[in-house]
All heavy atoms as TSV, in Angstrom:
chain	resi	resn	atom	element	x	y	z
A	1	MET	N	N	8.181	-9.329	-14.317
A	1	MET	CA	C	8.860	-9.489	-13.052
A	1	MET	C	C	8.099	-8.688	-11.978
A	1	MET	O	O	8.026	-7.511	-11.992
A	1	MET	CB	C	10.295	-8.951	-13.130
A	1	MET	CG	C	11.061	-9.077	-11.904
A	1	MET	SD	S	12.786	-8.766	-12.237
A	1	MET	CE	C	13.021	-7.468	-11.125
A	2	ARG	N	N	7.451	-9.455	-11.075
A	2	ARG	CA	C	6.666	-8.825	-10.037
A	2	ARG	C	C	7.436	-8.823	-8.756
A	2	ARG	O	O	8.085	-9.807	-8.425
A	2	ARG	CB	C	5.312	-9.561	-9.901
A	2	ARG	CG	C	4.447	-9.483	-11.179
A	2	ARG	CD	C	3.099	-10.077	-11.046
A	2	ARG	NE	N	2.251	-9.149	-10.233
A	2	ARG	CZ	C	1.666	-8.084	-10.709
A	2	ARG	NH1	N	1.833	-7.737	-11.932
A	2	ARG	NH2	N	0.863	-7.362	-9.942
A	3	ASP	N	N	7.285	-7.720	-8.008
A	3	ASP	CA	C	7.979	-7.623	-6.727
A	3	ASP	C	C	6.930	-7.491	-5.617
A	3	ASP	O	O	5.858	-6.901	-5.832
A	3	ASP	CB	C	8.870	-6.382	-6.715
A	3	ASP	CG	C	10.057	-6.573	-7.673
A	3	ASP	OD1	O	10.487	-7.706	-7.839
A	3	ASP	OD2	O	10.563	-5.502	-8.088
A	4	LYS	N	N	7.278	-7.993	-4.423
A	4	LYS	CA	C	6.416	-7.882	-3.257
A	4	LYS	C	C	6.447	-6.459	-2.750
A	4	LYS	O	O	7.527	-5.827	-2.722
A	4	LYS	CB	C	6.820	-8.845	-2.181
A	4	LYS	CG	C	6.553	-10.277	-2.514
A	4	LYS	CD	C	6.936	-11.185	-1.405
A	4	LYS	CE	C	6.724	-12.635	-1.764
A	4	LYS	NZ	N	7.129	-13.549	-0.679
A	5	VAL	N	N	5.300	-5.926	-2.345
A	5	VAL	CA	C	5.168	-4.578	-1.847
A	5	VAL	C	C	4.398	-4.565	-0.559
A	5	VAL	O	O	3.390	-5.316	-0.481
A	5	VAL	CB	C	4.494	-3.667	-2.891
A	5	VAL	CG1	C	4.169	-2.344	-2.456
A	5	VAL	CG2	C	5.322	-3.628	-4.185
A	6	VAL	N	N	4.717	-3.753	0.410
A	6	VAL	CA	C	3.984	-3.603	1.620
A	6	VAL	C	C	3.281	-2.226	1.589
A	6	VAL	O	O	3.901	-1.221	1.239
A	6	VAL	CB	C	4.928	-3.655	2.861
A	6	VAL	CG1	C	4.165	-3.447	4.127
A	6	VAL	CG2	C	5.664	-4.988	2.878
A	7	MET	N	N	2.004	-2.252	1.915
A	7	MET	CA	C	1.180	-0.979	1.921
A	7	MET	C	C	1.010	-0.532	3.334
A	7	MET	O	O	0.681	-1.326	4.161
A	7	MET	CB	C	-0.189	-1.249	1.232
A	7	MET	CG	C	-0.118	-1.831	-0.154
A	7	MET	SD	S	0.580	-0.754	-1.367
A	7	MET	CE	C	-0.811	0.370	-1.591
A	8	ALA	N	N	1.178	0.758	3.555
A	8	ALA	CA	C	0.997	1.389	4.921
A	8	ALA	C	C	-0.079	2.531	4.872
A	8	ALA	O	O	-0.132	3.259	3.883
A	8	ALA	CB	C	2.349	1.928	5.390
A	9	CYS	N	N	-0.814	2.537	5.847
A	9	CYS	CA	C	-1.862	3.592	6.020
A	9	CYS	C	C	-1.180	4.929	6.206
A	9	CYS	O	O	-0.270	5.109	7.001
A	9	CYS	CB	C	-2.763	3.253	7.221
A	9	CYS	SG	S	-4.022	4.493	7.550
A	10	THR	N	N	-1.710	5.974	5.538
A	10	THR	CA	C	-1.118	7.307	5.675
A	10	THR	C	C	-1.573	8.001	6.900
A	10	THR	O	O	-0.945	8.911	7.388
A	10	THR	CB	C	-1.453	8.202	4.453
A	10	THR	OG1	O	-2.818	8.178	4.261
A	10	THR	CG2	C	-0.831	7.625	3.193
A	11	LYS	N	N	-2.707	7.531	7.538
A	11	LYS	CA	C	-3.230	8.167	8.716
A	11	LYS	C	C	-2.602	7.675	9.994
A	11	LYS	O	O	-2.130	8.485	10.781
A	11	LYS	CB	C	-4.759	7.950	8.731
A	11	LYS	CG	C	-5.519	8.812	9.660
A	11	LYS	CD	C	-6.986	8.629	9.478
A	11	LYS	CE	C	-7.760	9.538	10.448
A	11	LYS	NZ	N	-9.226	9.375	10.302
A	12	CYS	N	N	-2.560	6.341	10.136
A	12	CYS	CA	C	-2.028	5.785	11.372
A	12	CYS	C	C	-0.656	5.109	11.225
A	12	CYS	O	O	-0.075	4.627	12.157
A	12	CYS	CB	C	-2.995	4.787	11.977
A	12	CYS	SG	S	-3.238	3.308	11.005
A	13	LYS	N	N	-0.132	4.997	9.983
A	13	LYS	CA	C	1.173	4.464	9.645
A	13	LYS	C	C	1.316	2.987	9.926
A	13	LYS	O	O	2.409	2.512	9.919
A	13	LYS	CB	C	2.277	5.216	10.402
A	13	LYS	CG	C	2.263	6.725	10.245
A	13	LYS	CD	C	2.495	7.162	8.807
A	13	LYS	CE	C	2.642	8.676	8.785
A	13	LYS	NZ	N	1.910	9.268	7.749
A	14	GLN	N	N	0.216	2.320	10.073
A	14	GLN	CA	C	0.224	0.855	10.220
A	14	GLN	C	C	0.438	0.162	8.889
A	14	GLN	O	O	-0.144	0.595	7.882
A	14	GLN	CB	C	-1.039	0.297	10.897
A	14	GLN	CG	C	-1.285	0.723	12.269
A	14	GLN	CD	C	-0.405	-0.012	13.217
A	14	GLN	OE1	O	-0.045	-1.159	13.038
A	14	GLN	NE2	N	-0.076	0.654	14.349
A	15	ARG	N	N	1.253	-0.878	8.905
A	15	ARG	CA	C	1.481	-1.687	7.664
A	15	ARG	C	C	0.448	-2.812	7.602
A	15	ARG	O	O	0.612	-3.772	8.225
A	15	ARG	CB	C	2.898	-2.171	7.627
A	15	ARG	CG	C	3.892	-1.069	7.534
A	15	ARG	CD	C	5.285	-1.552	7.555
A	15	ARG	NE	N	6.202	-0.447	7.474
A	15	ARG	CZ	C	7.411	-0.444	6.981
A	15	ARG	NH1	N	7.841	-1.588	6.476
A	15	ARG	NH2	N	8.110	0.654	6.900
A	16	ASN	N	N	-0.579	-2.625	6.757
A	16	ASN	CA	C	-1.738	-3.494	6.719
A	16	ASN	C	C	-1.737	-4.517	5.658
A	16	ASN	O	O	-2.237	-5.655	5.801
A	16	ASN	CB	C	-3.015	-2.674	6.626
A	16	ASN	CG	C	-3.132	-1.731	7.751
A	16	ASN	OD1	O	-2.673	-1.955	8.862
A	16	ASN	ND2	N	-3.785	-0.567	7.508
A	17	TYR	N	N	-1.276	-4.190	4.450
A	17	TYR	CA	C	-1.483	-5.064	3.255
A	17	TYR	C	C	-0.175	-5.394	2.575
A	17	TYR	O	O	0.841	-4.591	2.570
A	17	TYR	CB	C	-2.311	-4.253	2.246
A	17	TYR	CG	C	-3.755	-4.102	2.702
A	17	TYR	CD1	C	-4.148	-2.926	3.259
A	17	TYR	CD2	C	-4.703	-5.129	2.491
A	17	TYR	CE1	C	-5.498	-2.755	3.604
A	17	TYR	CE2	C	-6.048	-4.973	2.897
A	17	TYR	CZ	C	-6.403	-3.756	3.502
A	17	TYR	OH	O	-7.646	-3.604	3.898
A	18	ASN	N	N	-0.102	-6.606	2.066
A	18	ASN	CA	C	0.977	-7.091	1.231
A	18	ASN	C	C	0.417	-7.293	-0.126
A	18	ASN	O	O	-0.676	-7.890	-0.266
A	18	ASN	CB	C	1.568	-8.421	1.753
A	18	ASN	CG	C	2.306	-8.156	3.029
A	18	ASN	OD1	O	3.000	-7.259	3.272
A	18	ASN	ND2	N	2.040	-9.133	3.994
A	19	THR	N	N	1.108	-6.855	-1.186
A	19	THR	CA	C	0.637	-7.061	-2.536
A	19	THR	C	C	1.790	-7.145	-3.412
A	19	THR	O	O	3.002	-7.150	-2.954
A	19	THR	CB	C	-0.245	-5.876	-2.923
A	19	THR	OG1	O	-0.867	-6.212	-4.204
A	19	THR	CG2	C	0.388	-4.566	-2.941
A	20	SER	N	N	1.634	-7.193	-4.673
A	20	SER	CA	C	2.740	-7.258	-5.680
A	20	SER	C	C	2.471	-6.276	-6.812
A	20	SER	O	O	1.291	-5.890	-7.057
A	20	SER	CB	C	2.986	-8.656	-6.242
A	20	SER	OG	O	1.872	-9.045	-6.927
A	21	LYS	N	N	3.561	-5.785	-7.429
A	21	LYS	CA	C	3.382	-4.931	-8.606
A	21	LYS	C	C	4.461	-5.214	-9.639
A	21	LYS	O	O	5.508	-5.811	-9.305
A	21	LYS	CB	C	3.500	-3.458	-8.170
A	21	LYS	CG	C	4.866	-2.969	-7.841
A	21	LYS	CD	C	4.825	-1.437	-7.679
A	21	LYS	CE	C	6.246	-0.908	-7.617
A	21	LYS	NZ	N	6.345	0.506	-7.511
A	22	ASN	N	N	4.182	-4.866	-10.834
A	22	ASN	CA	C	5.084	-5.048	-11.941
A	22	ASN	C	C	5.959	-3.808	-12.083
A	22	ASN	O	O	5.451	-2.788	-12.461
A	22	ASN	CB	C	4.312	-5.318	-13.226
A	22	ASN	CG	C	5.188	-5.791	-14.346
A	22	ASN	OD1	O	6.352	-5.435	-14.397
A	22	ASN	ND2	N	4.613	-6.505	-15.350
A	23	LYS	N	N	7.219	-3.933	-11.767
A	23	LYS	CA	C	8.090	-2.736	-11.772
A	23	LYS	C	C	8.452	-2.319	-13.181
A	23	LYS	O	O	8.801	-1.152	-13.400
A	23	LYS	CB	C	9.415	-2.989	-11.018
A	23	LYS	CG	C	9.255	-2.936	-9.557
A	23	LYS	CD	C	10.567	-2.679	-8.870
A	23	LYS	CE	C	10.343	-2.423	-7.397
A	23	LYS	NZ	N	11.582	-2.302	-6.681
A	24	ASN	N	N	8.249	-3.180	-14.183
A	24	ASN	CA	C	8.466	-2.755	-15.546
A	24	ASN	C	C	7.421	-1.759	-16.022
A	24	ASN	O	O	7.671	-0.910	-16.786
A	24	ASN	CB	C	8.552	-3.945	-16.503
A	24	ASN	CG	C	9.681	-4.806	-16.174
A	24	ASN	OD1	O	10.715	-4.382	-15.696
A	24	ASN	ND2	N	9.573	-6.140	-16.466
A	25	HIS	N	N	6.162	-1.892	-15.548
A	25	HIS	CA	C	5.082	-1.054	-15.985
A	25	HIS	C	C	4.848	0.131	-15.021
A	25	HIS	O	O	4.456	1.173	-15.425
A	25	HIS	CB	C	3.839	-1.851	-16.130
A	25	HIS	CG	C	3.852	-2.859	-17.203
A	25	HIS	ND1	N	3.474	-4.190	-17.041
A	25	HIS	CD2	C	4.246	-2.742	-18.480
A	25	HIS	CE1	C	3.642	-4.834	-18.152
A	25	HIS	NE2	N	4.127	-4.005	-19.046
A	26	ASN	N	N	5.040	-0.123	-13.691
A	26	ASN	CA	C	4.762	0.921	-12.669
A	26	ASN	C	C	6.065	1.181	-11.914
A	26	ASN	O	O	6.373	0.453	-10.946
A	26	ASN	CB	C	3.629	0.431	-11.730
A	26	ASN	CG	C	2.380	0.250	-12.460
A	26	ASN	OD1	O	2.098	0.814	-13.450
A	26	ASN	ND2	N	1.592	-0.709	-11.922
A	27	SER	N	N	6.736	2.238	-12.223
A	27	SER	CA	C	7.997	2.497	-11.516
A	27	SER	C	C	7.787	3.372	-10.333
A	27	SER	O	O	8.542	3.415	-9.379
A	27	SER	CB	C	8.996	3.164	-12.432
A	27	SER	OG	O	8.441	4.348	-12.970
A	28	GLU	N	N	6.596	4.084	-10.268
A	28	GLU	CA	C	6.277	4.966	-9.106
A	28	GLU	C	C	5.724	4.098	-8.016
A	28	GLU	O	O	5.325	2.962	-8.184
A	28	GLU	CB	C	5.235	6.030	-9.527
A	28	GLU	CG	C	5.599	6.824	-10.709
A	28	GLU	CD	C	5.058	6.194	-12.023
A	28	GLU	OE1	O	3.993	5.637	-11.981
A	28	GLU	OE2	O	5.801	6.295	-13.024
A	29	ARG	N	N	5.589	4.702	-6.805
A	29	ARG	CA	C	5.051	4.040	-5.666
A	29	ARG	C	C	3.537	3.934	-5.861
A	29	ARG	O	O	2.864	4.839	-6.326
A	29	ARG	CB	C	5.296	4.829	-4.372
A	29	ARG	CG	C	6.755	4.713	-3.976
A	29	ARG	CD	C	6.943	5.333	-2.625
A	29	ARG	NE	N	8.321	5.299	-2.223
A	29	ARG	CZ	C	8.699	5.541	-0.962
A	29	ARG	NH1	N	7.845	5.817	-0.015
A	29	ARG	NH2	N	9.943	5.526	-0.649
A	30	LEU	N	N	2.978	2.783	-5.371
A	30	LEU	CA	C	1.535	2.588	-5.455
A	30	LEU	C	C	0.821	3.443	-4.366
A	30	LEU	O	O	1.294	3.579	-3.292
A	30	LEU	CB	C	1.226	1.110	-5.151
A	30	LEU	CG	C	1.384	0.129	-6.298
A	30	LEU	CD1	C	1.061	-1.234	-5.796
A	30	LEU	CD2	C	0.540	0.504	-7.446
A	31	GLU	N	N	-0.353	3.891	-4.716
A	31	GLU	CA	C	-1.295	4.610	-3.802
A	31	GLU	C	C	-2.665	4.099	-4.035
A	31	GLU	O	O	-3.195	4.309	-5.145
A	31	GLU	CB	C	-1.183	6.092	-3.955
A	31	GLU	CG	C	0.144	6.733	-3.539
A	31	GLU	CD	C	0.107	8.271	-3.613
A	31	GLU	OE1	O	-0.917	8.818	-4.134
A	31	GLU	OE2	O	1.091	8.857	-3.227
A	32	LEU	N	N	-3.269	3.443	-3.041
A	32	LEU	CA	C	-4.591	2.871	-3.197
A	32	LEU	C	C	-5.448	3.194	-1.962
A	32	LEU	O	O	-4.912	3.298	-0.893
A	32	LEU	CB	C	-4.503	1.373	-3.353
A	32	LEU	CG	C	-3.728	0.800	-4.512
A	32	LEU	CD1	C	-3.572	-0.678	-4.335
A	32	LEU	CD2	C	-4.361	1.145	-5.776
A	33	LYS	N	N	-6.728	3.385	-2.185
A	33	LYS	CA	C	-7.670	3.534	-1.035
A	33	LYS	C	C	-8.061	2.163	-0.576
A	33	LYS	O	O	-8.633	1.381	-1.309
A	33	LYS	CB	C	-8.861	4.334	-1.448
A	33	LYS	CG	C	-8.593	5.802	-1.461
A	33	LYS	CD	C	-9.900	6.621	-1.428
A	33	LYS	CE	C	-10.013	7.159	-0.024
A	33	LYS	NZ	N	-11.157	8.063	0.135
A	34	LYS	N	N	-7.704	1.845	0.667
A	34	LYS	CA	C	-8.010	0.492	1.223
A	34	LYS	C	C	-8.610	0.714	2.603
A	34	LYS	O	O	-8.481	1.764	3.186
A	34	LYS	CB	C	-6.684	-0.318	1.344
A	34	LYS	CG	C	-5.787	-0.462	0.105
A	34	LYS	CD	C	-6.389	-1.462	-0.795
A	34	LYS	CE	C	-5.806	-2.844	-0.454
A	34	LYS	NZ	N	-6.393	-3.853	-1.253
A	35	TYR	N	N	-9.196	-0.327	3.149
A	35	TYR	CA	C	-9.868	-0.295	4.450
A	35	TYR	C	C	-8.709	-0.577	5.515
A	35	TYR	O	O	-7.955	-1.521	5.468
A	35	TYR	CB	C	-10.913	-1.342	4.664
A	35	TYR	CG	C	-11.606	-1.271	5.974
A	35	TYR	CD1	C	-12.529	-0.304	6.250
A	35	TYR	CD2	C	-11.255	-2.194	6.938
A	35	TYR	CE1	C	-13.135	-0.260	7.454
A	35	TYR	CE2	C	-11.908	-2.188	8.181
A	35	TYR	CZ	C	-12.786	-1.130	8.408
A	35	TYR	OH	O	-13.436	-1.118	9.668
A	36	CYS	N	N	-8.585	0.308	6.493
A	36	CYS	CA	C	-7.705	0.189	7.593
A	36	CYS	C	C	-8.438	-0.323	8.834
A	36	CYS	O	O	-9.325	0.363	9.308
A	36	CYS	CB	C	-6.998	1.504	7.889
A	36	CYS	SG	S	-5.851	1.388	9.277
A	37	LYS	N	N	-8.070	-1.510	9.298
A	37	LYS	CA	C	-8.839	-2.020	10.465
A	37	LYS	C	C	-8.465	-1.322	11.761
A	37	LYS	O	O	-9.210	-1.388	12.756
A	37	LYS	CB	C	-8.536	-3.533	10.636
A	37	LYS	CG	C	-7.103	-3.902	10.919
A	37	LYS	CD	C	-6.991	-5.424	10.956
A	37	LYS	CE	C	-5.500	-5.798	11.201
A	37	LYS	NZ	N	-5.383	-7.262	11.221
A	38	PHE	N	N	-7.354	-0.533	11.818
A	38	PHE	CA	C	-7.019	0.233	12.991
A	38	PHE	C	C	-7.764	1.563	13.031
A	38	PHE	O	O	-8.196	1.938	14.125
A	38	PHE	CB	C	-5.520	0.418	12.986
A	38	PHE	CG	C	-4.706	-0.864	12.975
A	38	PHE	CD1	C	-4.152	-1.300	11.810
A	38	PHE	CD2	C	-4.547	-1.619	14.141
A	38	PHE	CE1	C	-3.445	-2.497	11.801
A	38	PHE	CE2	C	-3.875	-2.769	14.109
A	38	PHE	CZ	C	-3.293	-3.244	12.966
A	39	CYS	N	N	-7.916	2.255	11.877
A	39	CYS	CA	C	-8.633	3.474	11.799
A	39	CYS	C	C	-10.146	3.218	11.665
A	39	CYS	O	O	-10.977	4.096	11.909
A	39	CYS	CB	C	-8.235	4.238	10.631
A	39	CYS	SG	S	-6.497	4.778	10.618
A	40	LYS	N	N	-10.511	1.990	11.213
A	40	LYS	CA	C	-11.912	1.602	10.997
A	40	LYS	C	C	-12.574	2.455	9.926
A	40	LYS	O	O	-13.720	2.840	9.996
A	40	LYS	CB	C	-12.719	1.584	12.236
A	40	LYS	CG	C	-12.238	0.573	13.232
A	40	LYS	CD	C	-13.159	0.405	14.390
A	40	LYS	CE	C	-12.688	-0.766	15.251
A	40	LYS	NZ	N	-12.249	-0.454	16.517
A	41	GLU	N	N	-11.776	2.775	8.824
A	41	GLU	CA	C	-12.359	3.548	7.693
A	41	GLU	C	C	-11.450	3.332	6.465
A	41	GLU	O	O	-10.336	2.761	6.647
A	41	GLU	CB	C	-12.443	5.059	8.069
A	41	GLU	CG	C	-11.084	5.645	8.399
A	41	GLU	CD	C	-11.229	7.067	8.815
A	41	GLU	OE1	O	-11.406	7.361	9.984
A	41	GLU	OE2	O	-11.166	7.941	7.925
A	42	HIS	N	N	-11.950	3.728	5.339
A	42	HIS	CA	C	-11.152	3.679	4.127
A	42	HIS	C	C	-10.185	4.824	4.091
A	42	HIS	O	O	-10.646	5.987	4.154
A	42	HIS	CB	C	-12.057	3.663	2.886
A	42	HIS	CG	C	-12.759	2.366	2.686
A	42	HIS	ND1	N	-13.965	2.079	3.282
A	42	HIS	CD2	C	-12.376	1.282	1.866
A	42	HIS	CE1	C	-14.289	0.816	2.895
A	42	HIS	NE2	N	-13.350	0.363	2.073
A	43	THR	N	N	-8.900	4.553	3.954
A	43	THR	CA	C	-7.900	5.594	3.903
A	43	THR	C	C	-6.871	5.310	2.764
A	43	THR	O	O	-6.915	4.242	2.251
A	43	THR	CB	C	-7.085	5.693	5.211
A	43	THR	OG1	O	-6.433	4.385	5.458
A	43	THR	CG2	C	-7.978	6.042	6.393
A	44	LEU	N	N	-6.041	6.320	2.456
A	44	LEU	CA	C	-5.126	6.135	1.440
A	44	LEU	C	C	-3.938	5.304	1.956
A	44	LEU	O	O	-3.406	5.602	3.058
A	44	LEU	CB	C	-4.618	7.478	0.932
A	44	LEU	CG	C	-3.681	7.446	-0.262
A	44	LEU	CD1	C	-4.414	7.033	-1.518
A	44	LEU	CD2	C	-3.056	8.826	-0.526
A	45	HIS	N	N	-3.535	4.273	1.236
A	45	HIS	CA	C	-2.412	3.411	1.620
A	45	HIS	C	C	-1.331	3.584	0.580
A	45	HIS	O	O	-1.625	3.582	-0.665
A	45	HIS	CB	C	-2.804	1.969	1.662
A	45	HIS	CG	C	-3.608	1.640	2.910
A	45	HIS	ND1	N	-4.822	2.123	3.240
A	45	HIS	CD2	C	-3.269	0.851	3.980
A	45	HIS	CE1	C	-5.257	1.612	4.338
A	45	HIS	NE2	N	-4.299	0.917	4.861
A	46	LYS	N	N	-0.114	3.779	0.997
A	46	LYS	CA	C	1.045	3.986	0.147
A	46	LYS	C	C	2.023	2.863	0.242
A	46	LYS	O	O	2.169	2.255	1.292
A	46	LYS	CB	C	1.774	5.337	0.436
A	46	LYS	CG	C	0.953	6.521	0.059
A	46	LYS	CD	C	1.767	7.792	0.280
A	46	LYS	CE	C	0.909	8.993	-0.099
A	46	LYS	NZ	N	1.712	10.243	0.105
A	47	GLU	N	N	2.775	2.655	-0.820
A	47	GLU	CA	C	3.831	1.622	-0.848
A	47	GLU	C	C	5.005	2.090	0.064
A	47	GLU	O	O	5.392	3.251	0.010
A	47	GLU	CB	C	4.276	1.436	-2.244
A	47	GLU	CG	C	5.450	0.531	-2.373
A	47	GLU	CD	C	5.991	0.514	-3.822
A	47	GLU	OE1	O	5.337	0.934	-4.768
A	47	GLU	OE2	O	7.175	0.100	-4.016
A	48	THR	N	N	5.481	1.179	0.889
A	48	THR	CA	C	6.635	1.468	1.743
A	48	THR	C	C	7.847	0.719	1.163
A	48	THR	O	O	7.719	-0.267	0.439
A	48	THR	CB	C	6.448	1.088	3.182
A	48	THR	OG1	O	6.159	-0.320	3.208
A	48	THR	CG2	C	5.315	1.835	3.762
A	49	ARG	N	N	9.051	1.155	1.547
A	49	ARG	CA	C	10.231	0.454	1.111
A	49	ARG	C	C	11.066	0.012	2.241
A	49	ARG	O	O	10.965	0.434	3.363
A	49	ARG	CB	C	11.059	1.426	0.225
A	49	ARG	CG	C	10.350	1.736	-1.017
A	49	ARG	CD	C	11.179	2.333	-2.038
A	49	ARG	NE	N	10.381	2.497	-3.310
A	49	ARG	CZ	C	10.721	3.273	-4.264
A	49	ARG	NH1	N	11.805	4.020	-4.209
A	49	ARG	NH2	N	10.011	3.355	-5.327
């Protein structure tokens, strides 16, 4: 069972990415290094709720 997840930049707080995750395997929030087009650099993006 996969759920839709929105990823937000930790630096500028913009919500940049939509993705999905399997809640049965990953119960914690996702944290990924992604490119932020607002900061124009790779930053840590966290799952928002």
